[in-house]
N, C-alpha and C positions, 0 to 999 in steps of 0.2 A: 710629799716630800723627798729629793732623790738625795741619795750619800754616793759621793766618787770617789772609787776605790784609788788608795795607790797605786801607782804603777808596778811596783814591784809583788803587789800582793795580787795583781791580777796576774803578771807573769807565772805566780807562787801557784795560782787556781789550774791553771792551765798544764800544770807539769805537775802530774800526779802519781807514785807509786805502784806497781802492778802488786798484784797480790802473790803470785806464785815465782816469778823469773827473778834474779838476782840484779837484774839490768837497771839499766838507770830511770831514772823518773821518764816517761812519756808526753806527748802532746794531745789530750783529747779533743784539740781542734781541730786535729788533722786526721782523724776516724783510724789511729793507730793503737786504739782498745777498745775493750767493748767491755761494759758491766752488765753484770749476772745479776737477777732480778732476785736476791734474797736478804733477809733482812740485812745483812750488813755492807751488802751494796761491794762486794767484792768486784775488782778490776783486773782484767787479763790485756797482757800484748796478744795481738794477734796470732802470733806464732804459739805461744802457749798454750792458748786457746784450741788451735788448730792440735797441738800434737796432746792434749788434754783429750780431747775429742773424739779423736783416731782411736786414743789406748779403748773407750767403750766399745767402739766399734770392732776392734779387733777381740774385745772378751766377750763381747755380747751381756755388756751390764746396762743397766740404769744410768743413764749419762747423771751425774750430778756436779756441786760447786767445785768442790774440791772433794778427791777419796778421802782424804784423811784429818782437813781443817774445818771443811763444811759440808753437811749432809744435804743440803737444799737440792731438791730431787727435783730436777728440771721436768718441766710441761712439754707437750708438743708442742705450745705457742711460744715457749719459748725458745724452743730447738730451732722454728721457723724462722725466727728473729735474730740466729747467730749470723754472725759476718762471714759466712762461710761457704764454698762450693756450691751448686745446687745438689748434686752428685753425692755428695758427702751430709749432706742435712737430711737428703732423701733415704738415706742407712742408718744414718742415726737415728730419724724417728722411730723404723721397727725396734732400737732400744727401750725405747722410753715407755715406762712401765705407770711412770703417774697419770690421776686422772682428772688433775686440778685443770680447771677451765680460766679461761682467760679474762679479766675486768675489762669491761669498756666504757673507757674515761666519761664516754658522753652519758650515758643511762645508767652507768654504776651498779650494771647487773653483770653476771659470769656468763661467758659465752665460749661454747664450743667454736673456738678459734683453731684451725689446724695450720692455715699457712698464712701471709700477710694479705693477701688478696679476702681473705673471708671477713676479717676486719675490715679492710676496707669499702668492701658490698655490706657489713652491717650498718659501719660509721654513714653511708649516704643516704640509710632510710631512718636511722638512729635522731629522732627528734622528741626526747625527754623534756624538754620545755613547755610543750605543750599537751602534756598527759598528766590527768585528775584521775585519782582513786576513788573509785564507786564507793558510796556509803553503806552498800549492801556487801558485796563480796570484797570489797577493798584491792580489785583487780584495777591497776591506770588503765582511763581512757582517753582517747583523743577529747581535746575538748567540746570539740565539733559532733560528735558519736555519745558522749556523756549522757544528755539529756535523757536518748531514743533508749540508751541502753539501761538507764535505772529505774524508766518505764516498766521494762519488761522485769529487771533483778529484782527488784520489790516484791512481785506474785510469786516467785518461785520458793519454792522448800529452803530452809536455812540450811542445811543438809547439802543442799544442789547449790546453794552460794558458796559453802565449802570447800567443796570440790571443785570448782570454779578456781578458786586461788589456788589449793596445792597444785592443780593443773600449771597455772600462770609460774608457780615457782620452782617448781619441779626439773625445768631446763634451765634454770638461772643461777642456782647454787655455785658454790664454791669449786665445791669435789659433789658428784652424783648419788645422790640420797634416794629412797624408794617413797612413794607416796605415801604408806602408811609411816614410815620416820615423821618426814612433814606433818598429816596428821595429827600425832603424838604431840610434836613440839606446838602444833597449833592451839590444840585444846590446853597443853601448860599454862601458853602466855595469855589464855582467855580466863585460867585460873588465877591468874597472878595478875591479872588486870595489868598486862603488857600492851603497846600497839600490835597491831594484826597487820598493817602497812608491811607491804613486800620489801621495801629497801631495808626495812629493821629487821625485820625475822631472817632475811640472808644474811645481813651482815652480823648479823649474832653466830648464826649459823658458821660462818669463815673464820672465826675468830677461835675454833675446834679445829681447825683444817678437817682431815679427813672421821675426825673421829666423832660417831654422836653423842650429843652428850646425856639423853635421856633414856630410859629404859621401855625397850618395843613389849608390852604384853604380848606372850603367845599361852597357843595351846597345843596338845597332842590329838592327833583323828584318832578317833575311834576302831578306827580300820586299818590303816598302814602304819599308824603310830609315828607320821611323821610330826617333827614339831612345825607348827603354822603360826604367822602374825596371827591375832584376833582376826582382822577382817577377814584374813582368808579360810575361815572357821564358820560352819554353819549348824548354830543349835536348834534341835527338834524342838518341837512341842510336845512330845510324849510327858510321861511322868518322871522318865531317869532324864531326861534333858538331852540325850546322847548326842555328842559333838562330833561331825564329819569334816573333811577338808572338801571344797566346792569339786576336787578331782572324784573323789568316793561318791559324793553326794550323787553327780550326772550318772558315775558307772552303777550304781545302785537302781536308781531309778531307767537306765537301759537296760539292764539285767533283768525286768520285772516286765519291764513291757514287751520285750523279746519271748519271757515267758508266757505272757499273757494274766498276768497277776497283778491284783491293784497297787499302785505306787504306795508303799510304807517309806518308815525310816528303816534305816542301811543295817539299823541292831535288833528292831521290834518290829511288833505288827500295828504298831502306830500309823494310820492312814494321814495319807500325806494333804493339805488343805489349801486350797487353790493358791491363799497368798506365800502358802510355805514354797509351792511348786513355782512362782514367779518371781523367787530368787533366784531360781537356778543361773549360773553362770552360760548361758548359751544362747543363741543366735533366736530371734523374734519366730523363727517359724518353728523350732524345734523346740521351742518354752509353746506356742500352741498348739502344738501336735502333743506333747504330755498333758496340758490342760484337756484337751478332748478326748484323747485316750479314760484319764481319770473322769471325766466327768460320766461318759460312758459304762465303764464299771461300775462306777458308784449306782446308775442305774440299773444295771443286770443287777447287783447286789439285792436293791430293794425291791426288785418285783420278785414275785411270787412271797414275800412274807410279809406280817402284819403291822411292823412297823411302819410309824406315819412319816410322811415326804413333806416335805416345803420344796416348792418350784419356784423361781422365778418366772413373773406373769409376763414379762416382756419377750415377743413371741421371737426375738432375734438373737436370744440370751439362754445357753445351756444351764444354769447353773443349778443343782441340786444338791438337799442337803438331808439329813434324815434330823425328825425333831423328836427331841424328846420327849413334849410334853405337847402330842398334835391338838388335845383337843382346847389349850390355850390359846389365848390373843396375843399377841406381841409384835411388836415392831422389826420388820424384817429389811436390812439393807443387802443386796446383792453384792457380792464382794467381787464381782467379773464385772456388771456394766455398774455398777453406782442406784439403782432402780429401791425407790423404798417403799413398802406395802405394806398390808396388814398380812398375819399368817394364816388368817380364816376366810376372810372373804376376798383377799388377794387384789383388793382397793387401794386409793390412797390411804395412809394409814392415818388413822384417827382416835385422838386421846377421850377418852370420860365419855365415850359413848360403844352402844353397841352395834355389832355389823348393820343389826336389822333396823337402827334408829338412823342408819347416814342419809338414806333415802327421803324421808319423811325431814329431816332437818334442811337435806339441799334443797327440796320442793319448799320450803319454807323459807329459806332464805333468797330463794330468786325471787318469790312475789313481794318481797320486801324490799329488795332494789328496785325491781321492774314500777310496782306500782305504791305499795302501801310504806312506804316510808313519806313519800310525798300527803299522801291522804291523814297519816298519823300525827306530822308536824303542822299541819293546815287543821286541824281540830283541836291539837293545843293550845297555836296562837290565837285560835277563835275564844279560844275558854280561858287562855290567860297571856296580858299581850307581853311578859317578859320573856316568852318563847317566839315573838315575831321576830327576832332576828335570827333565830334558828331557822325560821322556815323561811328566812329570806335568804338563807346561806346555803338552802338544801335548793332553791331555784336559781342561785349562781352556778352550783356545780351538777346541776343537768349535762350538761355539755361533756365535761369532764367524765361522767358515768357509765356515758355512750359505750365504749368499748368494754369495759367490765359486765355490763350489759347484757353486751352480745355474747360474750365469752360461756356468760353463765347460762344464757338463754338455749345456746348450743350442748351446754352441759345437763341440762335438763329436757331438754329433746332426748338425748338420748339418754338418760333416766329414765324415761318415759318406755321409749323402745325396752332397753333392755329387763324393764320390769314386767311388760306384756310378755316377751319373750320368756324369760321364768316362768311366769303363771301358767302360760303354756306346755311347759317341755323338760319342767323341773321338779325337782323337789329336794327336802332335807335331811340330810345324812341322819341318823338318830342317835348316834355317837359323840358327835362334835359339831352339830345343826349348820354345816357348809353346805353351799349351792353345790346339789349334784342334776346331769343330765344323762339319760340312756340313749344311746343311740341306735342300738337294737339288738336281740338276743335275748336271755330266757331274765327271769325276775331277780335272778341272784344278781348282788352286784358288791364291788368294794370299792370304798371309797376311796380316793385318788389315781384308780387306772381300772384296768380293762377286767373283769374278772378272771378272764383267763392268760391275764401279763399285756403288757404293752401299752403306750397312750400314757405314760407317769404325768401325776398332774399334783400339784397341791392337794393331802388329803390323810385321814387319821389311820387308814390301812385296815378299816376294820369291816366287817359282811353284815350284809341286811337284805332284806327281802322288799324291792321296788314296790309292789304292791301296797307295803304297810307301810312305808314314809310317808312323813304328811309331806303336804303340795306347798308349795310357797306360795306366799301369800304376798302379794304385790302392794304397793300403795295405795290408795284412793286418789284420784286425778279430784280434788277439794276444788281448785280455784283459789287465788289471790284474798275473796272473801273469808276463809277457814281463817287467815293469818291475823284479822282483824277479828275475828270473834275470838281467838284466843287470846287476844290480848286484852289489859284492864281500859275501862273508860278513861279516857285524857285525866278526869279530874279525879280519879282515884291514882292512876299513875303515880304523885307526888308522896303518897302516903308508902310506894315502896322504897325500902331501903336493905341493902345487902350489904350487912353488916360485916365488917372484916376484908372488904372486897374494893382493893382501889383499882381502878381505870389505870392502864398502864401510857397514857396521853400526857391525863393533867392531872392523876395522881391522886386526885381526891376520892372519896369513896362513895361506891356505886347506886346513882338513885334511878327511880326508871327500870327501864327495859337496858338487862344485861347484854352482852354480844361475847360470846367465848368462842374463840379459834379451835374448830373442832380437831383441827391438820397441827397443831403445834401446840406443843409442851402446856404453855402456859403465855396466852397471850387474853386480856380483857379490855375491853372497852366499854365506855358510858354512853349512854345514849345522845349525849353533847358532843360527843367527838368522834361518834362511829362513822358516819359519813366519811370524813377528811381520811381518818387513822386507818378506816380498811380500802380506802382507795389507795394511800399511800400502799397498804400492806399489798393488795392486789396488783400494784404496779412491780413492786420489787419481786412478789412471786414471778410475775412473766417475762421480769429481766433473766431470771435463773430458766426461764424454759420448763417450769412445773406447772402442773394443772393448779387452778384457781383455787384457793381455800374455798371452806364457806363455814359462817358463822352459826352458831346456834343461838337464839333469841329466847332467852331467859325473862318473863315479865314478874315472878315469884320470887320471893327470896328462899334459898335453898337451906340457911342455918333458921 
């Protein structure tokens, strides 16, 4: 419903009193005045406005609404909008001290507009109606790009998602803030369960003008003693937890590298780990240079000593570390390339089994998948009609098993070749039982490297005589019949109950043959679920581009 204003009221609204001069009311409809964007919306006649702004130019002071009555400080955008000559605006802009940004009427974000053309260019491309916030990083995206972005964004770490939100907000606040201030503000809103959408954050910050409402945590650098925000301080892994700013961190590393010293904490002898060197705020090439240097210095430090060493078996990787207990078997994940391996045999890590058992377990698993699974279920179906459905399921799954069996066949072929090579060329270290090879030279050996240094490999670092070391004993190529011989007769299998052991698929107590994945911390299947479940596991491992896992067949209860 529209209300018609009385004629006298319309005339009154068109004529408003100006703020500073004593002249009569001006007609706002005839562009004879200008309203400044202060909270009181003060109105100037053009004559007074020009006089006032000229005084600020002459005194080279920041322009405000009124020198004594209104302290609203004009931004660059406010000055650009004044109805003054271009030359006067240009001179007045040099006096502006305010860092306030102008608010776009379309997207409601604050943008750096220095002149009207900036606003017009932004407005031409600003289309906030078609933008929707991402549910992961909360940044607004065009509706046609949102799905593609969300699929990528949901797979990145939460820290990276938050950094994207910080980067989006940073140039759009009313007053410029630092990334650390925005991060602190976002964390505060998370704790208080407040919305994380950019508009809500930016408008809340705008209420405080140029003042930041929260305290930003700081720390003092132990070298230069400068006070830095927490994010600009690196805390070392030494016992004293020394704290250096990233500038001193880089300087310390450069100085030690130029002095041919191993890279350490800038305050003590703690040797830097790969993960710590990666935190340096330098270019990728510089970071690689530091990493390669530290690896080489670590090699040199271990050479000639009796300390045990663990080296990544990945030929393309140079990672090496000291082994505190070189005779113990434990899982190692290379911090450089991510490869996982056994500390003793350098092969894919194996749980609940020794390194010497793996070749035999691999052989049995290959024969089971290739032929003996079918023979076993055929025999059980003949003995008990209840198992006919299991045998029929095996027949249906034959095609799906082809790729896995081919991969296992290749692994088994490589295993036999490796076993034959070790039998002819290798012996066992009498201290840690690692497989060692003598290339040439005298009878004196050091586990993990050449006797006179160089060619560093994983080893315990102990000396021994090659002629006195036990030869490597390969597995016997027994063929698939050995698997059948090791299993109880079908009529006896129903008596085998693995008490307290549940199948990870059907969750029933395991009866008959038990299948344990030796490369997983805990993964057990019963014989009825084994074929489908191990095949699904095999496909998942293949998707991860890892070597196929091997299952151990346990036909007798262990408890």
